[in-house]
C-alpha positions, 0 to 999 in steps of 0.5 A: 499499500502506498502513502500518498504525497499529501499524507508524507507531509501531514502533521500527525499525533505527537508532532501536534504536541511538539508544535503547540508546546513550542508555540507556548513557550515563545508566548510564556516566556517569549523569543529571548528566554528560548535560548536560555531554556534550550541551554539549561536543557542541555545542560541537564542532559549532559549532567545526566549522561554524566550521572549515567556514565559513572553509574555504568563504569567503574572508577579508573584504577588510577592511584589517588593523592593519598596513595601516591603520598604514601608510596612516596613516604614509604620510599623516603624511608626506604620500605618496599611498597610491591604487593602491599595494601594501603593499611600494610604500607601505613603501618610500615611507615608509623613502626618506622618512625616510632623506631626512629 
């Protein structure tokens, strides 16, 4: 069944709702507020996408600043950090400081 050319250009259903919303927005806020409104929608969309990505992707395995400082302190004291947890490294630093 072929659709007539007039039917291809007709506005139907949800399209009327979109047109009406745009007209109402123009009357209520005016054309000056339309860019601000669009910008706020874009920012909200960006924040939603960012939150979705953070929720679905695990945090990166990059060491934090706290871990960096801990490892740096351990190396200054001559403590090996390989294969040790942060707690173990911290305990060894405390022992080394108390012994000194």
